[in-house]
C-alpha positions in Angstrom: 0.0 0.0 0.0 1.0 3.6 -0.5 2.7 4.9 2.6 0.6 7.2 4.7 3.2 9.8 4.4 2.7 10.0 0.7 -1.1 10.2 0.6 -1.3 13.9 1.6 1.4 14.7 -0.9 -0.7 13.1 -3.7 -3.7 15.1 -2.6 -1.6 18.3 -2.7 -0.6 17.5 -6.3 -4.1 17.1 -7.4 -6.1 19.6 -5.3 -3.6 21.5 -3.1 -5.5 20.7 0.1 -2.3 21.1 2.2 0.7 22.7 0.6 4.2 21.8 1.9 5.7 24.2 4.4 9.0 25.3 3.0 11.3 26.9 5.6 13.1 30.1 4.7 10.7 31.4 2.1 10.8 35.2 1.6 8.2 37.4 3.3 4.8 38.2 1.7 6.0 40.8 -0.7 8.7 40.8 -3.3 10.5 42.9 -5.9 9.2 42.6 -9.5 10.8 44.8 -12.1 12.3 47.1 -9.5 9.0 47.6 -7.6 7.2 46.0 -4.7 5.2 43.1 -6.1 1.4 43.2 -5.8 -0.1 40.8 -3.3 -1.3 38.5 -6.0 2.1 38.0 -7.6 4.4 35.1 -6.8 6.9 35.9 -4.0 10.5 35.8 -4.9 12.0 33.1 -2.6 15.7 32.1 -2.3 14.7 28.5 -1.6 12.1 28.3 -4.5 14.2 25.6 -6.3 13.7 23.4 -3.2 10.0 24.0 -2.9 7.2 21.8 -4.2 7.5 21.7 -8.0 5.1 19.8 -10.2 6.1 20.0 -13.9 8.9 20.8 -16.3 9.3 21.6 -20.0 12.5 21.9 -22.1 12.8 23.6 -25.4 15.9 24.9 -27.2 18.1 24.4 -24.2 15.9 26.2 -21.8 14.3 24.5 -18.9 11.1 25.8 -17.2 9.6 24.3 -14.0 6.5 25.3 -12.1 5.0 24.6 -8.7 3.5 25.9 -5.5 2.7 29.6 -4.7 3.0 30.5 -8.4 6.7 29.6 -8.5 8.2 29.4 -12.0 11.9 28.8 -12.4 14.1 29.0 -15.6 17.5 27.4 -16.2 19.8 27.9 -19.2 22.6 25.7 -18.0 20.9 22.3 -17.7 19.4 22.8 -14.3 22.7 23.8 -12.5 21.3 27.2 -11.6 17.8 28.8 -11.7 16.2 32.2 -12.1 12.8 32.7 -10.6 10.3 34.3 -13.0 7.9 37.2 -12.5 4.5 35.5 -12.3 1.2 37.3 -11.6 -0.4 34.6 -9.5 0.3 32.7 -6.2 -1.8 29.6 -6.9 -0.4 26.1 -7.2 0.9 25.7 -10.8 0.6 22.1 -12.0 1.5 22.0 -15.7 3.8 23.8 -18.2 4.3 23.5 -21.9 6.9 25.4 -23.9 6.2 25.7 -27.6 9.7 26.9 -28.3 12.5 28.7 -26.5 10.3 31.8 -26.1 6.5 31.0 -26.1 4.9 28.9 -23.4 2.0 28.4 -21.1 1.4 27.2 -17.5 -1.8 26.1 -15.7 -2.9 25.5 -12.2 -5.5 25.9 -9.5 -8.4 28.4 -10.0 -8.3 27.4 -13.7 -5.4 29.8 -14.0 -3.5 30.0 -17.3 -0.4 32.1 -17.6 1.7 32.8 -20.8 5.2 33.8 -21.5 6.7 35.3 -24.6 10.3 35.6 -23.4 11.3 32.1 -22.5 9.7 32.0 -19.1 11.2 35.0 -17.3 8.0 37.1 -17.4 4.4 35.8 -17.5 1.0 37.3 -18.1 -2.3 35.9 -16.8 -4.7 35.0 -19.6 -7.3 33.1 -17.6 -8.6 32.7 -14.0 -11.9 31.2 -12.9 -11.7 30.4 -9.2 -15.5 30.2 -9.1 -15.4 27.0 -11.2 -13.5 25.2 -8.4 -11.7 23.1 -11.0 -7.9 23.0 -10.9 -6.2 22.5 -14.2 -3.6 19.8 -14.1 -1.9 19.7 -17.5 -1.5 21.7 -20.7 -0.5 21.0 -24.4 -0.3 23.1 -27.5 -0.3 21.9 -31.1 1.1 25.2 -32.4 1.3 28.9 -31.4 -2.5 29.2 -31.5 -4.2 25.9 -30.8 -4.0 24.2 -27.4 -5.7 22.2 -24.7 -5.8 22.4 -20.9 -7.2 19.5 -18.8 -8.0 19.1 -15.1 -10.4 18.0 -12.4 -14.0 16.8 -12.9 -13.5 16.2 -16.6 -12.3 19.7 -17.4 -11.2 20.2 -20.9 -10.6 23.7 -22.2 -9.5 24.6 -25.8 -8.1 27.7 -27.3 -7.5 28.7 -30.9 -6.0 32.1 -30.3 -2.9 31.4 -28.3 -4.7 31.4 -24.9 -6.5 34.7 -25.2 -9.9 32.8 -24.9 -10.8 29.3 -23.8 -13.9 27.3 -24.5 -15.0 24.1 -22.6 -15.2 20.8 -24.4 -16.5 17.3 -23.5 -14.2 14.3 -23.6 -16.9 11.6 -23.4 -20.5 12.5 -22.6 -21.3 11.6 -19.0 -17.6 11.3 -17.9 -16.4 13.7 -15.2 -13.3 11.9 -14.2 -10.2 14.0 -13.3 -8.0 14.3 -16.3 -4.5 14.0 -14.9 -2.2 14.2 -18.0 -2.2 14.8 -21.7 0.5 13.6 -24.2 1.1 13.5 -27.9 2.4 10.5 -29.8 5.0 11.0 -32.6 2.4 10.2 -35.2 0.1 12.9 -33.8 -2.5 11.2 -31.7 -3.3 12.6 -28.3 -3.8 10.6 -25.1 -5.4 11.4 -21.8 -4.7 9.7 -18.5 -7.5 9.9 -16.0 -8.8 8.6 -12.7 -10.8 5.4 -12.2 -8.7 3.6 -14.9 -9.9 5.9 -17.7 -7.8 6.4 -20.8 -8.8 8.3 -23.9 -7.3 8.9 -27.4 -8.0 11.6 -30.0 -7.0 11.3 -33.6 -8.1 14.8 -34.6 -6.2 17.1 -32.4 -8.5 17.0 -29.4 -11.8 17.7 -31.2 -13.2 14.3 -30.4 -12.1 11.5 -28.1 -12.5 7.7 -27.8 -12.5 5.7 -24.6 -9.8 3.0 -24.6 -10.1 -0.4 -23.0 -8.4 -0.1 -19.7 -6.3 -2.8 -18.1 -6.9 -1.4 -14.6 -9.5 0.3 -12.5 -7.3 2.6 -10.5 -6.2 6.1 -11.4 -3.6 6.8 -14.2 -1.4 9.8 -13.7 0.2 9.9 -17.1 0.8 8.3 -20.6 4.1 8.2 -22.4 4.0 7.6 -26.2 7.3 6.0 -27.3 9.1 6.6 -30.6 8.8 2.9 -31.5 5.0 3.2 -31.5 4.6 1.8 -28.0 2.6 3.4 -25.3 3.1 3.4 -21.5 0.4 4.1 -18.9 1.2 4.5 -15.2 -0.6 5.2 -12.0 -1.4 4.1 -8.5 0.3 1.3 -6.5 3.1 0.8 -9.0 0.9 -0.1 -11.9 2.6 0.2 -15.2 1.2 -1.1 -18.6 2.4 -1.1 -22.2 0.4 -1.1 -25.4 1.7 -1.7 -28.9 -1.6 -1.1 -30.7 -2.5 2.5 -29.7 -4.2 1.5 -26.5 -6.4 -1.3 -27.8 -4.8 -3.9 -25.6 -2.3 -3.7 -22.7 0.4 -5.8 -21.0 1.3 -5.3 -17.4 5.0 -4.5 -16.7 6.2 -5.8 -13.3 7.7 -2.9 -11.3 8.5 -4.5 -8.0 7.0 -1.5 -6.2 3.7 -0.3 -4.8 4.7 3.4 -5.0 2.4 5.5 -7.0 4.0 6.3 -10.4 3.6 9.9 -11.6 6.1 10.6 -14.5 7.9 8.9 -17.3 10.5 9.9 -19.9 12.1 8.1 -22.9 15.9 8.3 -22.7 16.9 6.4 -25.8 15.7 3.7 -28.3 13.8 1.2 -26.3 14.9 2.9 -23.0 12.8 4.8 -20.6 12.6 5.8 -16.9 9.5 6.0 -14.8 9.3 8.0 -11.5 7.0 8.2 -8.6 6.4 8.8 -4.9 8.9 7.8 -2.2 11.8 8.7 -4.5 11.1 5.8 -6.8 12.9 5.4 -10.2 12.3 2.5 -12.6 14.9 2.1 -15.3 14.4 0.2 -18.5 17.3 -0.8 -20.7 15.1 -1.9 -23.6 15.0 -5.5 -22.5 14.6 -7.6 -19.4 13.1 -6.5 -16.1 13.1 -2.9 -14.8 15.7 -1.8 -12.4 14.3 -0.3 -9.2 16.1 2.6 -7.6 15.0 4.6 -4.5 16.4 8.0 -3.9 17.9 8.4 -0.4 15.6 11.3 0.5 12.5 9.3 -0.4 10.8 12.5 -1.6 8.1 12.2 -4.3 9.0 12.8 -7.9 6.2 14.1 -10.2 8.0 15.2 -13.3 11.2 14.5 -15.3 13.3 16.4 -17.7 16.5 15.6 -19.6 18.9 18.5 -19.9 21.6 16.6 -21.7 22.6 13.0 -22.7 24.1 12.2 -19.3 21.8 13.8 -16.7 18.2 13.6 -15.6 16.2 16.3 -13.6 13.9 15.0 -10.9 11.1 17.5 -10.1 8.8 17.1 -7.2 8.5 17.3 -3.4 12.1 18.2 -2.9 12.3 20.8 -5.7 14.7 20.1 -8.6 17.5 17.5 -8.4 20.1 16.4 -11.0 21.0 12.7 -11.2 23.1 10.8 -13.7 21.3 8.6 -16.2 21.9 5.0 -15.5 24.2 3.4 -18.1 
């Protein structure tokens, strides 16, 4: 079973019911562009790289990570140093997508959407709907204009003007399951990972969706399309599955852990790494069983990024940490 210690952390990731207390944060005001920041802007905090961070995106050598209290951090040296961005919100940010080295979007609680045009250093708020009480959990863009944001209670928002306006859409009529992650396959299909074992695929850029046969009734927190055409789905209690037919059928992959799995990344032909709570890492070398590694601090990992061929960034409960990719 999932350790009691990790259950509140998982709830924070999804709904922010009890944010981590991070010692040493700056006081309630900050300097933004040479002036005292308004009360609704993210506070500049020296220990922000060690705070709760929930997603990462890399484009053109620039890394952007997002997390609690509106924190957004930018690195141009592979995660060795970080600059905290100017962000006009203090809500928990849960997802980020960089279209290129300049343009990107981040989403979070209160249905907040913020956008950057300068590589992540400055952001503008383009949407906020706290009255909806539906946190957004992930975001994806097809190009500079068309994108999707997904979240709790079946929330699916679409934009066709770069985020200036958003319209609600329905994934499958009658479904209101939390949509935890969205991912695009190399051939263009989109996949959604949701609670209660729900998985969905779109072959038309998100206009319509098809429910996939699920191998499992527990929540999925992500889907990883692989370059060889395979597809991974991962979720609660160490459950990991692979499909070779676009989600029509699934095969269980033995993980040797009951830790909840929350992130995955391809690191080479036939090779991938899956991460989760309690500092769990599962390494695949393209054949044979997975190799289980547990980080010494046992802090939950909820996102992964690869700044170069040798290193991996672990993003989560302990902020950002660099580790060497297993040979």
